[in-house]
C-alpha angles and dihedrals in degrees: 000000000000092000091052093051092047090047092052091048091050092049090049091050090048091052091050089048092048096046091041091057088063091048094051092256114140099197096188095049100035098044104027105021092236118139107209121202112259095253093049091043092056093047100039097096091052092047092050093048092047093050089048091052091051091048091053091049091049090052091050091050093048091048091049092048091049091050093048094048094051109099115242114252 
């Protein structure tokens, strides 16, 4: 459950970062004071969204394994 929530938050952050880049909002510099290199700055929304996706998938896999390993009543 925790992985799913973190994944959704990270995807949401990535979307804000992506949309903000078109609205002249540099999320990393304006909110956190971190100056990213140009290549990383242009790829950061995609990295955040991808990591969020993998966290959600990990949460789904862990939940499925826990459900399958629980003995039937």
